[in-house]
VEXMAR-764874 format. One record per residue (C-alpha): residue number from 1; x, y, z. Coordinates in nm, 2 decimals. Each point is the difference from the previous one (the first is absolute). Layout:
(sekol NUM; (X; Y; Z))
...
This chain:
(sekol 1; (15.70; 0.13; -0.58))
(sekol 2; (-0.26; 0.11; -0.26))
(sekol 3; (-0.19; 0.29; -0.01))
(sekol 4; (-0.34; 0.10; -0.18))
(sekol 5; (0.17; 0.20; -0.35))
(sekol 6; (0.24; -0.28; -0.01))
(sekol 7; (-0.08; -0.26; -0.29))
(sekol 8; (-0.05; -0.32; -0.02))
(sekol 9; (0.01; -0.30; -0.26))
(sekol 10; (-0.20; -0.27; 0.03))
(sekol 11; (0.08; -0.24; -0.28))
(sekol 12; (0.05; 0.17; -0.31))
(sekol 13; (-0.18; 0.34; 0.13))
(sekol 14; (0.13; 0.27; 0.20))
(sekol 15; (-0.23; 0.23; 0.15))
(sekol 16; (0.15; 0.35; 0.02))
(sekol 17; (-0.15; 0.03; 0.36))
(sekol 18; (-0.14; -0.17; 0.28))
(sekol 19; (-0.37; 0.14; -0.01))
(sekol 20; (-0.26; -0.14; -0.23))
(sekol 21; (-0.34; 0.01; -0.11))
(sekol 22; (-0.20; -0.21; 0.14))
(sekol 23; (-0.31; -0.09; -0.20))
(sekol 24; (-0.33; 0.13; 0.03))
(sekol 25; (-0.32; -0.10; -0.16))
(sekol 26; (-0.15; 0.29; -0.18))
(sekol 27; (-0.31; -0.21; -0.13))
(sekol 28; (-0.02; 0.27; -0.36))
(sekol 29; (0.12; -0.29; -0.30))
(sekol 30; (-0.29; -0.06; -0.24))
(sekol 31; (-0.22; -0.32; -0.06))
(sekol 32; (0.32; -0.14; -0.18))
(sekol 33; (0.29; 0.01; 0.32))
(sekol 34; (0.16; 0.23; -0.23))
(sekol 35; (0.24; 0.32; 0.24))
(sekol 36; (-0.13; 0.36; -0.13))
(sekol 37; (0.14; 0.33; -0.05))
(sekol 38; (-0.09; 0.03; 0.45))
(sekol 39; (0.18; -0.27; 0.07))
(sekol 40; (0.31; 0.14; -0.21))
(sekol 41; (-0.07; 0.39; 0.17))
(sekol 42; (0.04; -0.17; 0.39))
(sekol 43; (0.26; -0.21; -0.08))
(sekol 44; (0.25; 0.16; -0.20))
(sekol 45; (-0.11; 0.31; 0.25))
(sekol 46; (0.20; -0.22; 0.24))
(sekol 47; (0.27; -0.17; -0.17))
(sekol 48; (0.07; 0.44; -0.09))
(sekol 49; (0.00; 0.02; 0.37))
(sekol 50; (0.37; -0.23; 0.10))
(sekol 51; (-0.14; -0.29; 0.04))
(sekol 52; (0.26; -0.29; -0.05))
(sekol 53; (-0.32; -0.22; -0.14))
(sekol 54; (-0.38; 0.01; -0.06))
(sekol 55; (-0.21; -0.25; 0.01))
(sekol 56; (-0.30; -0.06; -0.18))
(sekol 57; (-0.33; -0.05; 0.14))
(sekol 58; (-0.12; -0.43; 0.08))
(sekol 59; (0.00; -0.09; -0.35))
(sekol 60; (-0.26; -0.25; -0.09))
(sekol 61; (0.15; -0.36; -0.11))
(sekol 62; (-0.41; -0.14; -0.15))
(sekol 63; (-0.30; 0.28; -0.06))
(sekol 64; (-0.13; -0.19; 0.31))
(sekol 65; (0.28; 0.05; 0.22))
(sekol 66; (-0.12; 0.44; 0.02))
(sekol 67; (-0.06; 0.13; 0.33))
(sekol 68; (-0.25; 0.23; -0.28))
(sekol 69; (-0.07; 0.02; -0.27))
(sekol 70; (0.19; 0.31; -0.01))
(sekol 71; (0.32; -0.22; 0.02))
(sekol 72; (0.32; -0.03; -0.16))
(sekol 73; (0.06; -0.33; -0.16))
(sekol 74; (0.27; -0.22; -0.24))
(sekol 75; (-0.18; -0.24; -0.05))
(sekol 76; (0.03; -0.03; -0.39))
(sekol 77; (0.30; 0.20; -0.23))
(sekol 78; (-0.22; 0.23; -0.15))
(sekol 79; (0.05; 0.19; 0.37))
(sekol 80; (0.36; -0.01; -0.10))
(sekol 81; (-0.01; 0.37; -0.15))
(sekol 82; (-0.13; 0.18; 0.24))
(sekol 83; (0.18; -0.13; 0.27))
(sekol 84; (0.38; 0.09; -0.23))
(sekol 85; (-0.16; 0.35; 0.00))
(sekol 86; (0.00; 0.04; 0.41))
(sekol 87; (0.37; -0.21; 0.02))
(sekol 88; (0.18; 0.18; -0.25))
(sekol 89; (-0.16; 0.39; 0.15))
(sekol 90; (0.12; -0.17; 0.34))
(sekol 91; (0.31; -0.12; -0.05))
(sekol 92; (0.08; 0.34; -0.24))
(sekol 93; (-0.03; 0.17; 0.34))
(sekol 94; (0.27; -0.16; 0.14))
(sekol 95; (-0.19; -0.26; 0.22))
(sekol 96; (-0.02; -0.36; -0.02))
(sekol 97; (-0.39; -0.15; -0.16))
(sekol 98; (-0.09; -0.20; 0.18))
(sekol 99; (-0.37; -0.20; 0.05))
(sekol 100; (-0.22; -0.21; 0.21))
(sekol 101; (-0.17; -0.29; -0.16))
(sekol 102; (-0.26; -0.19; 0.24))
(sekol 103; (-0.39; -0.22; -0.03))
(sekol 104; (-0.26; 0.16; 0.27))
(sekol 105; (-0.16; -0.37; 0.08))
(sekol 106; (-0.30; 0.14; 0.25))
(sekol 107; (0.07; 0.39; -0.06))
(sekol 108; (-0.07; -0.05; -0.35))
(sekol 109; (-0.30; 0.16; -0.17))
(sekol 110; (0.04; 0.32; 0.25))
(sekol 111; (-0.12; 0.38; -0.01))
(sekol 112; (0.23; 0.24; -0.03))
(sekol 113; (0.19; 0.09; 0.39))
(sekol 114; (-0.26; 0.33; 0.00))
(sekol 115; (-0.30; -0.18; -0.04))
(sekol 116; (-0.01; -0.12; 0.31))
(sekol 117; (-0.31; -0.32; -0.09))
(sekol 118; (0.10; -0.28; -0.16))
(sekol 119; (-0.05; -0.08; -0.38))
(sekol 120; (-0.22; -0.23; -0.18))
(sekol 121; (0.25; -0.24; -0.09))
(sekol 122; (0.05; 0.05; -0.38))
(sekol 123; (0.23; -0.34; -0.05))
(sekol 124; (0.01; -0.31; 0.29))
(sekol 125; (0.21; 0.03; 0.28))
(sekol 126; (0.20; -0.30; 0.10))
(sekol 127; (0.23; -0.07; 0.25))
(sekol 128; (0.16; -0.28; 0.21))
(sekol 129; (-0.37; -0.07; 0.24))
(sekol 130; (-0.30; 0.19; -0.03))
(sekol 131; (0.08; 0.17; 0.25))
(sekol 132; (-0.15; 0.41; -0.04))
(sekol 133; (0.19; 0.30; 0.01))
(sekol 134; (-0.20; 0.14; 0.30))
(sekol 135; (-0.34; 0.06; -0.14))
(sekol 136; (0.08; 0.05; -0.34))
(sekol 137; (-0.03; -0.29; -0.25))
(sekol 138; (0.02; -0.37; 0.09))
(sekol 139; (0.29; -0.16; -0.24))
(sekol 140; (-0.02; -0.27; -0.13))
(sekol 141; (0.25; -0.26; 0.07))
(sekol 142; (0.24; -0.07; -0.24))
(sekol 143; (0.08; -0.35; -0.13))
(sekol 144; (0.40; -0.22; -0.04))
(sekol 145; (0.00; 0.06; -0.34))
(sekol 146; (-0.05; 0.38; 0.00))
(sekol 147; (0.19; 0.09; 0.26))
(sekol 148; (0.30; -0.22; -0.13))
(sekol 149; (-0.05; 0.22; -0.39))
(sekol 150; (0.14; 0.31; 0.28))
(sekol 151; (0.45; -0.03; -0.06))
(sekol 152; (-0.13; 0.02; -0.42))
(sekol 153; (-0.19; 0.33; 0.04))
(sekol 154; (0.19; 0.15; 0.20))
(sekol 155; (0.29; -0.11; -0.14))
(sekol 156; (-0.16; 0.09; -0.35))
(sekol 157; (-0.08; 0.36; 0.19))
(sekol 158; (0.43; 0.04; 0.08))
(sekol 159; (0.03; -0.01; -0.33))
(sekol 160; (-0.19; 0.23; -0.10))
(sekol 161; (0.08; 0.23; 0.22))
(sekol 162; (0.40; -0.01; -0.07))
(sekol 163; (-0.13; 0.02; -0.39))
(sekol 164; (-0.13; 0.34; 0.08))
(sekol 165; (0.34; 0.07; 0.12))
(sekol 166; (-0.10; 0.00; 0.46))
(sekol 167; (0.37; -0.05; 0.13))
(sekol 168; (-0.16; -0.14; 0.33))
(sekol 169; (-0.36; -0.24; 0.12))
(sekol 170; (-0.12; -0.01; 0.34))
(sekol 171; (-0.24; -0.31; 0.00))
(sekol 172; (-0.29; 0.09; 0.24))
(sekol 173; (-0.06; -0.25; 0.28))
(sekol 174; (-0.12; 0.25; 0.25))
(sekol 175; (-0.32; 0.25; 0.15))
(sekol 176; (-0.24; -0.38; -0.09))
(sekol 177; (0.04; 0.05; -0.37))
(sekol 178; (0.01; -0.38; -0.15))
(sekol 179; (0.35; -0.12; 0.13))
(sekol 180; (-0.06; 0.12; 0.42))
(sekol 181; (-0.28; -0.22; -0.09))
(sekol 182; (0.16; -0.28; -0.06))
(sekol 183; (0.26; 0.09; 0.26))
(sekol 184; (-0.30; 0.08; 0.28))
(sekol 185; (-0.14; -0.23; 0.22))
(sekol 186; (-0.22; 0.26; 0.04))
(sekol 187; (-0.15; -0.06; -0.34))
(sekol 188; (0.22; -0.34; -0.15))
(sekol 189; (-0.28; -0.29; 0.17))
(sekol 190; (0.10; -0.23; -0.22))
(sekol 191; (0.14; -0.37; 0.03))
(sekol 192; (0.16; -0.15; -0.24))
(sekol 193; (0.37; 0.17; -0.21))
(sekol 194; (-0.10; 0.29; 0.02))
(sekol 195; (-0.15; 0.10; 0.34))
(sekol 196; (0.02; -0.12; 0.35))
(sekol 197; (0.33; 0.01; 0.15))
(sekol 198; (0.33; 0.33; -0.12))
(sekol 199; (0.12; -0.22; -0.22))
(sekol 200; (-0.36; -0.05; -0.16))
(sekol 201; (-0.05; 0.32; -0.06))
(sekol 202; (0.36; 0.16; -0.10))
(sekol 203; (0.02; -0.28; -0.24))
(sekol 204; (-0.17; 0.22; -0.22))
(sekol 205; (0.15; 0.33; 0.06))
(sekol 206; (0.34; -0.22; -0.09))
(sekol 207; (-0.09; -0.09; -0.31))
(sekol 208; (-0.09; 0.30; -0.19))
(sekol 209; (0.34; 0.08; 0.17))
(sekol 210; (0.18; -0.21; -0.17))
(sekol 211; (-0.24; 0.00; -0.29))
(sekol 212; (0.09; 0.38; -0.07))
(sekol 213; (0.33; -0.01; 0.11))
(sekol 214; (0.04; -0.25; -0.34))
(sekol 215; (-0.17; 0.20; -0.18))
(sekol 216; (0.15; 0.30; 0.03))
(sekol 217; (0.38; -0.12; 0.03))
(sekol 218; (0.26; 0.09; 0.21))
(sekol 219; (0.05; 0.38; -0.06))
(sekol 220; (-0.30; 0.13; 0.14))
(sekol 221; (-0.04; 0.09; 0.36))
(sekol 222; (-0.37; -0.17; 0.15))
(sekol 223; (-0.09; 0.14; 0.38))
(sekol 224; (-0.33; -0.18; 0.20))
(sekol 225; (-0.27; 0.19; 0.16))
(sekol 226; (-0.06; -0.18; 0.34))
(sekol 227; (-0.24; 0.12; 0.26))
(sekol 228; (0.23; -0.12; 0.28))
(sekol 229; (-0.32; 0.02; 0.26))
(sekol 230; (-0.39; -0.06; -0.05))
(sekol 231; (0.00; 0.20; 0.28))
(sekol 232; (-0.17; -0.26; 0.15))
(sekol 233; (-0.03; -0.35; 0.23))
(sekol 234; (0.02; -0.27; -0.18))
(sekol 235; (0.13; 0.24; -0.32))
(sekol 236; (0.28; -0.05; -0.22))
(sekol 237; (0.31; 0.11; 0.20))
(sekol 238; (0.36; 0.18; 0.01))
(sekol 239; (0.16; -0.35; 0.12))
(sekol 240; (-0.16; -0.14; -0.31))
(sekol 241; (0.08; 0.30; -0.29))
(sekol 242; (0.36; -0.08; 0.15))
(sekol 243; (0.04; -0.34; -0.07))
(sekol 244; (-0.23; 0.07; -0.37))
(sekol 245; (0.24; 0.27; -0.08))
(sekol 246; (0.29; -0.30; 0.04))
(sekol 247; (-0.20; -0.14; -0.24))
(sekol 248; (-0.05; 0.25; -0.26))
(sekol 249; (0.38; 0.09; -0.01))
(sekol 250; (0.05; -0.40; -0.11))
(sekol 251; (-0.18; -0.02; -0.30))
(sekol 252; (0.11; 0.34; -0.15))
(sekol 253; (-0.20; 0.31; 0.21))
(sekol 254; (0.25; 0.23; 0.13))
(sekol 255; (-0.18; 0.31; 0.19))
(sekol 256; (-0.29; -0.01; 0.23))
(sekol 257; (-0.23; 0.27; 0.03))
(sekol 258; (-0.15; -0.02; 0.34))
(sekol 259; (-0.26; 0.17; 0.08))
(sekol 260; (-0.31; -0.18; 0.21))
(sekol 261; (-0.42; -0.02; 0.06))
(sekol 262; (-0.26; 0.00; -0.23))
(sekol 263; (-0.17; -0.35; 0.05))
(sekol 264; (-0.26; 0.08; 0.14))
(sekol 265; (-0.20; 0.22; 0.16))
(sekol 266; (0.05; -0.08; 0.36))
(sekol 267; (0.38; 0.14; -0.03))
(sekol 268; (0.15; 0.13; 0.36))
(sekol 269; (0.22; 0.22; -0.22))
(sekol 270; (0.24; 0.25; 0.26))
(sekol 271; (0.03; 0.29; -0.16))
(sekol 272; (0.33; 0.24; 0.04))
(sekol 273; (0.34; 0.12; -0.24))
(sekol 274; (0.12; -0.24; -0.16))
(sekol 275; (-0.22; -0.29; 0.16))
(sekol 276; (0.13; -0.24; -0.22))
(sekol 277; (0.37; 0.04; -0.04))
(sekol 278; (0.04; -0.25; 0.30))
(sekol 279; (-0.16; -0.26; -0.28))
(sekol 280; (0.23; 0.08; -0.26))
(sekol 281; (0.32; 0.02; 0.29))
(sekol 282; (-0.15; -0.37; 0.13))
(sekol 283; (0.04; -0.15; -0.40))
(sekol 284; (0.30; 0.12; -0.02))
(sekol 285; (0.17; -0.12; 0.29))
(sekol 286; (-0.16; -0.29; -0.05))
(sekol 287; (0.05; -0.07; -0.36))
(sekol 288; (0.31; 0.18; -0.04))
(sekol 289; (-0.14; 0.20; -0.37))
(sekol 290; (-0.16; 0.33; -0.13))
(sekol 291; (-0.24; 0.10; 0.16))
(sekol 292; (-0.22; 0.34; -0.07))
(sekol 293; (-0.20; 0.16; 0.27))
(sekol 294; (-0.31; 0.21; 0.02))
(sekol 295; (-0.25; 0.10; 0.24))
(sekol 296; (-0.06; 0.36; 0.10))
(sekol 297; (0.41; 0.08; -0.10))
(sekol 298; (-0.03; 0.46; -0.06))
(sekol 299; (0.31; 0.13; 0.11))
(sekol 300; (0.35; -0.02; -0.19))
(sekol 301; (0.14; 0.00; 0.30))
(sekol 302; (-0.21; -0.32; 0.09))
(sekol 303; (0.04; -0.13; -0.31))
(sekol 304; (0.39; 0.03; 0.09))
(sekol 305; (0.03; -0.16; 0.30))
(sekol 306; (-0.23; -0.34; -0.13))
(sekol 307; (0.28; -0.01; -0.26))
(sekol 308; (0.32; 0.07; 0.17))
(sekol 309; (-0.11; -0.21; 0.24))
(sekol 310; (-0.03; -0.30; -0.15))
(sekol 311; (-0.33; -0.04; 0.02))
(sekol 312; (-0.15; -0.02; -0.37))
(sekol 313; (0.18; 0.05; -0.24))
(sekol 314; (-0.23; 0.25; -0.16))
(sekol 315; (-0.33; 0.20; 0.03))
(sekol 316; (-0.24; 0.02; -0.21))
(sekol 317; (-0.24; 0.22; 0.04))
(sekol 318; (-0.37; 0.12; -0.12))
(sekol 319; (-0.14; 0.27; 0.20))
(sekol 320; (0.24; 0.20; 0.11))
(sekol 321; (0.09; 0.01; -0.38))
(sekol 322; (-0.39; 0.08; -0.15))
(sekol 323; (0.06; 0.29; 0.26))
(sekol 324; (0.31; 0.09; -0.14))
(sekol 325; (0.18; -0.13; -0.31))
(sekol 326; (0.34; 0.19; 0.07))
(sekol 327; (0.04; -0.22; 0.32))
(sekol 328; (0.29; -0.13; -0.16))
(sekol 329; (0.08; 0.33; -0.03))
(sekol 330; (-0.09; 0.16; 0.30))
(sekol 331; (0.17; -0.28; 0.19))
(sekol 332; (0.37; 0.10; -0.17))
(sekol 333; (-0.03; 0.30; 0.15))
(sekol 334; (-0.14; -0.04; 0.31))
(sekol 335; (0.33; -0.35; 0.03))
(sekol 336; (0.26; 0.23; -0.18))
(sekol 337; (0.05; -0.22; -0.28))
(sekol 338; (-0.19; 0.23; -0.30))
(sekol 339; (0.35; -0.14; -0.19))
(sekol 340; (-0.22; -0.28; 0.05))
(sekol 341; (-0.33; 0.10; -0.15))
(sekol 342; (-0.12; 0.08; -0.39))
(sekol 343; (-0.14; 0.33; -0.14))
(sekol 344; (-0.12; -0.04; -0.40))
(sekol 345; (0.12; 0.34; -0.17))
(sekol 346; (-0.34; 0.10; -0.01))
(sekol 347; (-0.08; 0.03; 0.35))
(sekol 348; (0.36; 0.22; 0.05))
(sekol 349; (-0.22; 0.27; 0.06))
(sekol 350; (-0.17; -0.13; 0.25))
(sekol 351; (0.28; -0.18; 0.19))
(sekol 352; (0.25; 0.20; -0.09))
(sekol 353; (0.18; 0.15; 0.30))
(sekol 354; (0.00; -0.40; 0.07))
(sekol 355; (0.16; -0.01; -0.31))
(sekol 356; (0.30; 0.22; 0.09))
(sekol 357; (0.08; -0.13; 0.30))
(sekol 358; (0.13; -0.30; -0.15))
(sekol 359; (-0.35; -0.26; -0.11))
(sekol 360; (0.19; -0.14; -0.33))
(sekol 361; (-0.29; -0.06; -0.30))
(sekol 362; (-0.03; -0.30; -0.18))
(sekol 363; (0.04; 0.02; -0.37))
(sekol 364; (-0.09; -0.21; -0.25))
(sekol 365; (-0.21; -0.13; -0.23))
(sekol 366; (-0.30; 0.30; -0.03))
(sekol 367; (-0.32; -0.17; 0.11))
(sekol 368; (-0.19; -0.10; -0.26))
(sekol 369; (-0.33; 0.20; -0.09))
(sekol 370; (-0.34; -0.18; 0.16))
(sekol 371; (-0.16; -0.08; -0.31))
(sekol 372; (0.28; -0.22; -0.13))
């Protein structure tokens, strides 16, 4: 039986524990899409805090695929060095550096999350169908040629991620962004081979998965984040997610990061502790593959139970670690697993009593200087 602080090996990569940091958009990249010192501080702090995997925020595969002008990007080689700085820092702190790549589709060219008003489009917005997201700008329907170009764009972005040193890549097909827009009948009303029934709506995500697997080779773990339900009658369903997961696994995907919602403001989400875990459990049981659970997972005992009960293989945290970057260290203490926790020697004065109780120190290559 696995537990929260057991390692997890996927292909050639081993996560030292089952706690991961979800991608969290920061909306503060430069106009060139490069990470800034803010991203370094934000991600490194959570790696130092003891997470087994730290994932950089949704990173655009094209400039016009950004959610906001402040989003990260990896659409050109010139962006690789700045990402390499992030990946190296996360790895030196003992966590597996990961990245989520995607395209915003009809949710592109918007203002940052803290500004509730729609932005004036900085570029043309493209989507499967000319259906707006709520009160935002109506997108232009993508041509077949534009759709057919997307697998190569995702593959090129994934290759840059590998060159930058990321050791796990996640494709973003959730929360109402482009790949989710293709999957959901709410946002995809096409009548060509890219729409219609399940086969047509799933065609693009599957083509992208195959292209990315071929591009990165066999060693690197690949995940897909998916919304298992739209929370709207007539939308994408958990049953369809399970079938998609099986096909993604056959296409070379190793794990599903199971979230929900985001396709339409009419959604009726029932919130509560671990409210998305049943979706992760359904995919794990139905598809028989590695699954990450998310959604109001806040307590160590809660996270431990998700793993020990076999409902998911790892938990991905976001807001809980914004409140406390050292959540994994505290969880190790709460669960009696100080032997499996990490603390840098620089922090021994703060965590010394825990170290004396048996917390293992990580040793190895010193942290690089921030300017390197």
